[in-house]
Backbone as CSV, one residue per row, in Angstrom:
resi,resn,N_x,N_y,N_z,CA_x,CA_y,CA_z,C_x,C_y,C_z
1,ASP,-25.387,-105.934,60.560,-24.872,-106.558,59.352,-23.667,-105.761,58.861
2,LEU,-22.579,-106.440,58.615,-21.337,-105.797,58.200,-21.503,-104.991,56.918
3,PHE,-22.180,-105.545,55.908,-22.305,-104.858,54.628,-23.161,-103.596,54.743
4,LYS,-24.184,-103.632,55.579,-24.992,-102.426,55.814,-24.142,-101.355,56.479
5,GLY,-23.320,-101.751,57.448,-22.440,-100.808,58.121,-21.429,-100.194,57.174
6,LEU,-20.845,-101.015,56.308,-19.889,-100.491,55.334,-20.558,-99.542,54.361
7,LYS,-21.742,-99.889,53.895,-22.463,-99.020,52.967,-22.838,-97.699,53.630
8,ALA,-23.237,-97.752,54.895,-23.629,-96.542,55.628,-22.414,-95.786,56.151
9,ARG,-21.222,-96.342,55.927,-19.975,-95.736,56.382,-19.958,-95.582,57.902
10,SER,-20.525,-96.520,58.611,-20.526,-96.473,60.078,-19.883,-97.739,60.621
11,THR,-18.572,-97.792,60.540,-17.845,-98.982,60.959,-16.746,-98.635,61.961
12,LEU,-16.342,-99.624,62.724,-15.220,-99.534,63.645,-14.293,-100.680,63.303
13,VAL,-12.985,-100.413,63.273,-12.006,-101.443,62.952,-10.903,-101.364,63.993
14,THR,-10.461,-102.505,64.475,-9.395,-102.516,65.474,-8.437,-103.671,65.228
15,SER,-7.164,-103.441,65.559,-6.182,-104.512,65.503,-6.051,-105.177,66.873
16,GLY,-6.741,-104.654,67.857,-6.719,-105.187,69.219,-8.140,-105.372,69.712
17,PRO,-8.361,-105.156,70.996,-9.695,-105.341,71.558,-10.648,-104.223,71.133
18,MET,-11.942,-104.510,71.169,-12.947,-103.495,70.895,-12.982,-102.548,72.095
19,LEU,-12.917,-101.254,71.834,-12.892,-100.247,72.887,-14.224,-99.526,72.971
20,ASP,-14.492,-98.964,74.124,-15.676,-98.132,74.308,-15.294,-96.718,73.884
21,VAL,-15.511,-96.388,72.617,-15.138,-95.094,72.054,-16.398,-94.302,71.761
22,ARG,-16.392,-93.037,72.146,-17.510,-92.142,71.854,-16.975,-91.028,70.963
23,ALA,-17.529,-90.930,69.756,-17.079,-89.929,68.792,-18.290,-89.213,68.216
24,VAL,-18.257,-87.889,68.223,-19.354,-87.094,67.686,-18.795,-85.795,67.116
25,LEU,-19.440,-85.311,66.082,-19.092,-84.034,65.482,-20.280,-83.096,65.695
26,VAL,-20.002,-81.858,66.083,-21.040,-80.859,66.330,-20.843,-79.740,65.313
27,ASP,-21.914,-79.417,64.551,-21.781,-78.347,63.555,-22.118,-76.982,64.168
28,GLU,-22.084,-75.933,63.336,-22.321,-74.569,63.806,-23.715,-74.383,64.396
29,ASP,-24.674,-75.209,63.992,-26.043,-75.117,64.505,-26.267,-76.032,65.704
30,GLU,-25.174,-76.562,66.280,-25.224,-77.449,67.451,-25.887,-78.797,67.169
31,ARG,-25.938,-79.194,65.883,-26.455,-80.523,65.534,-25.331,-81.533,65.690
32,LEU,-25.685,-82.747,66.139,-24.720,-83.816,66.359,-24.687,-84.767,65.171
33,PHE,-23.478,-85.197,64.785,-23.307,-86.122,63.667,-22.413,-87.276,64.090
34,ALA,-22.880,-88.485,63.853,-22.094,-89.682,64.125,-21.052,-89.870,63.024
35,PRO,-20.008,-90.634,63.291,-19.045,-90.951,62.232,-19.752,-91.574,61.026
36,GLY,-19.264,-91.228,59.841,-19.867,-91.704,58.602,-20.765,-90.672,57.954
37,ALA,-21.077,-89.596,58.682,-21.992,-88.573,58.166,-21.330,-87.723,57.079
38,VAL,-22.166,-87.256,56.166,-21.746,-86.294,55.146,-22.407,-84.972,55.510
39,LEU,-21.598,-83.923,55.674,-22.168,-82.648,56.086,-21.493,-81.480,55.394
40,GLN,-22.067,-80.309,55.606,-21.582,-79.093,54.961,-20.227,-78.682,55.536
41,SER,-19.398,-78.083,54.697,-18.117,-77.558,55.168,-18.383,-76.384,56.099
42,GLY,-17.396,-76.050,56.906,-17.532,-74.937,57.840,-16.922,-75.280,59.184
43,ALA,-17.224,-74.437,60.168,-16.689,-74.631,61.514,-17.382,-75.814,62.178
44,VAL,-16.587,-76.708,62.766,-17.118,-77.882,63.448,-16.327,-78.113,64.737
45,ARG,-16.944,-78.837,65.629,-16.287,-79.278,66.864,-16.319,-80.801,66.868
46,VAL,-15.178,-81.422,67.096,-15.086,-82.879,67.140,-14.749,-83.285,68.582
47,ILE,-15.551,-84.220,69.096,-15.344,-84.716,70.455,-15.162,-86.239,70.382
48,VAL,-14.036,-86.735,70.892,-13.769,-88.168,70.942,-13.337,-88.487,72.369
49,GLN,-14.000,-89.482,72.963,-13.656,-89.895,74.317,-13.345,-91.389,74.326
50,VAL,-12.267,-91.745,75.032,-11.850,-93.137,75.181,-11.614,-93.379,76.667
51,PRO,-12.293,-94.357,77.253,-12.048,-94.633,78.675,-10.686,-95.298,78.866
52,GLN,-10.191,-95.238,80.055,-8.967,-95.977,80.368,-9.321,-97.454,80.453
53,TRP,-8.428,-98.313,80.075,-8.665,-99.742,80.195,-7.465,-100.348,80.908
54,PRO,-7.677,-101.423,81.669,-6.643,-101.922,82.575,-5.448,-102.593,81.914
55,ASP,-5.597,-103.150,80.710,-4.499,-103.940,80.151,-3.816,-103.272,78.965
56,GLY,-3.925,-101.971,78.843,-3.278,-101.285,77.733,-2.974,-99.850,78.091
57,GLU,-2.238,-99.193,77.240,-1.867,-97.812,77.485,-2.189,-96.975,76.255
58,LEU,-2.953,-95.924,76.448,-3.306,-95.016,75.359,-2.069,-94.240,74.908
59,GLU,-1.807,-94.241,73.609,-0.704,-93.458,73.060,-1.222,-92.128,72.516
60,ALA,-2.339,-92.172,71.751,-2.875,-90.931,71.185,-4.258,-91.154,70.594
61,ILE,-5.053,-90.089,70.628,-6.288,-89.993,69.847,-5.977,-88.988,68.752
62,GLU,-6.233,-89.362,67.496,-5.849,-88.505,66.376,-6.989,-88.346,65.386
63,LEU,-7.118,-87.150,64.837,-7.975,-86.921,63.669,-7.039,-86.891,62.484
64,VAL,-7.249,-87.816,61.562,-6.309,-88.040,60.461,-7.001,-87.800,59.125
65,ARG,-6.286,-87.134,58.216,-6.776,-86.961,56.844,-6.337,-88.175,56.009
66,PRO,-6.943,-88.383,54.831,-6.565,-89.533,53.998,-5.084,-89.588,53.614
67,ASP,-4.392,-88.434,53.603,-2.960,-88.436,53.272,-2.093,-88.728,54.502
68,ASN,-2.733,-89.099,55.622,-2.096,-89.446,56.890,-1.600,-88.238,57.678
69,SER,-1.914,-87.010,57.232,-1.563,-85.828,58.017,-2.568,-85.675,59.155
70,LEU,-2.116,-85.093,60.246,-2.966,-84.932,61.410,-3.690,-83.595,61.403
71,ALA,-4.996,-83.631,61.643,-5.777,-82.409,61.827,-5.758,-82.007,63.292
72,ALA,-5.668,-83.003,64.193,-5.593,-82.771,65.638,-5.116,-84.044,66.313
73,SER,-4.549,-83.885,67.520,-4.048,-85.044,68.248,-3.954,-84.709,69.730
74,THR,-4.122,-85.720,70.575,-3.912,-85.579,72.010,-3.435,-86.903,72.576
75,THR,-2.718,-86.841,73.684,-2.319,-88.053,74.391,-3.237,-88.287,75.590
76,GLN,-4.221,-87.427,75.778,-5.214,-87.585,76.844,-6.311,-88.530,76.365
77,ASN,-7.197,-88.967,77.258,-8.252,-89.891,76.839,-9.502,-89.166,76.360
78,SER,-9.380,-87.861,76.088,-10.488,-87.092,75.530,-9.939,-86.026,74.592
79,LEU,-10.478,-85.976,73.383,-10.114,-84.960,72.394,-11.337,-84.088,72.159
80,ASP,-11.190,-82.785,72.268,-12.267,-81.837,72.034,-11.644,-80.666,71.289
81,VAL,-11.907,-80.592,69.982,-11.211,-79.617,69.148,-12.178,-78.961,68.165
82,GLU,-11.954,-77.670,67.895,-12.716,-76.950,66.885,-11.853,-76.810,65.640
83,LEU,-12.468,-77.096,64.479,-11.757,-77.066,63.201,-12.593,-76.350,62.157
84,GLU,-11.940,-75.861,61.135,-12.622,-75.325,59.957,-12.496,-76.384,58.869
85,ALA,-13.579,-77.087,58.598,-13.571,-78.164,57.609,-13.883,-77.605,56.224
86,GLU,-13.036,-77.920,55.276,-13.216,-77.447,53.905,-13.942,-78.493,53.066
87,ALA,-14.572,-78.036,51.991,-15.269,-78.953,51.079,-14.294,-80.003,50.566
88,GLY,-14.728,-81.245,50.572,-13.905,-82.352,50.113,-13.010,-82.948,51.184
89,GLU,-12.979,-82.328,52.344,-12.129,-82.838,53.422,-12.765,-84.053,54.099
90,VAL,-11.928,-84.902,54.643,-12.347,-86.126,55.324,-11.499,-86.253,56.586
91,PHE,-12.138,-86.540,57.722,-11.422,-86.766,58.978,-11.751,-88.148,59.523
92,TYR,-10.735,-88.988,59.686,-10.872,-90.289,60.345,-10.455,-90.115,61.802
93,THR,-10.973,-90.948,62.684,-10.483,-91.006,64.060,-9.607,-92.243,64.171
94,ARG,-8.365,-92.033,64.618,-7.435,-93.143,64.835,-6.988,-93.091,66.298
95,ILE,-7.082,-94.209,66.965,-6.632,-94.297,68.344,-5.462,-95.274,68.377
96,ARG,-4.342,-94.791,68.876,-3.159,-95.636,68.974,-2.966,-96.020,70.442
97,PHE,-2.752,-97.307,70.695,-2.535,-97.746,72.061,-1.629,-98.958,72.083
98,ASP,-1.058,-99.197,73.248,-0.166,-100.323,73.454,-0.906,-101.370,74.279
99,GLN,-0.839,-102.612,73.843,-1.433,-103.702,74.605,-0.435,-104.843,74.662
100,ASP,0.000,-105.175,75.841,0.963,-106.259,76.044,2.226,-106.066,75.206
101,GLY,2.686,-104.824,75.116,3.903,-104.522,74.381,3.741,-104.437,72.878
102,LYS,2.511,-104.554,72.389,2.264,-104.480,70.949,1.474,-103.212,70.621
103,SER,1.907,-102.502,69.592,1.212,-101.304,69.153,-0.069,-101.693,68.423
104,GLN,-1.178,-101.127,68.837,-2.482,-101.433,68.254,-3.114,-100.155,67.699
105,ARG,-4.070,-100.342,66.803,-4.808,-99.224,66.210,-6.300,-99.504,66.283
106,TYR,-7.066,-98.429,66.431,-8.526,-98.503,66.440,-9.002,-97.382,65.530
107,TRP,-9.762,-97.716,64.512,-10.232,-96.739,63.526,-11.744,-96.584,63.619
108,VAL,-12.207,-95.355,63.492,-13.639,-95.048,63.462,-13.935,-94.420,62.103
109,SER,-15.082,-94.757,61.524,-15.477,-94.206,60.217,-15.290,-92.691,60.186
110,PRO,-14.974,-92.150,59.021,-14.716,-90.712,58.911,-15.983,-89.868,58.794
111,TRP,-15.774,-88.569,58.939,-16.785,-87.574,58.584,-16.368,-87.008,57.236
112,PHE,-17.348,-86.761,56.359,-17.102,-86.269,55.000,-17.713,-84.870,54.879
113,PHE,-17.017,-83.955,54.198,-17.510,-82.595,54.062,-17.717,-82.233,52.598
114,LYS,-18.850,-81.595,52.325,-19.173,-81.162,50.956,-19.308,-79.648,50.946
115,SER,-19.429,-79.079,49.756,-19.561,-77.632,49.621,-20.864,-77.159,50.237
116,SER,-20.798,-75.984,50.849,-22.019,-75.368,51.380,-22.899,-74.929,50.223
117,PRO,-24.233,-74.969,50.421,-25.134,-74.599,49.314,-25.026,-73.151,48.925
């Protein structure tokens, strides 16, 4: 249900085809968090994988803040980066690709960070 997904902050949005995207965040205790999770600030590892697809070209996988600044980026089909997430920070996953000469975007729900106890 779309409204349940929006409320749970676990949504995928695309201007092109639906892609097979795998995105996970790993915290300092090696726990895995899906997009949409709210977790403690601190050191984290973000892993995003996008397979190659025959009718398009990957431009970039990006971790984007709400102000559109980049926390990390790669032109490869796999992003694996360690970051220090601060309280109040938010990271969206944006995938930019070309399909039939048109620039497309694929967005994955963000991870939200709160103050450590």
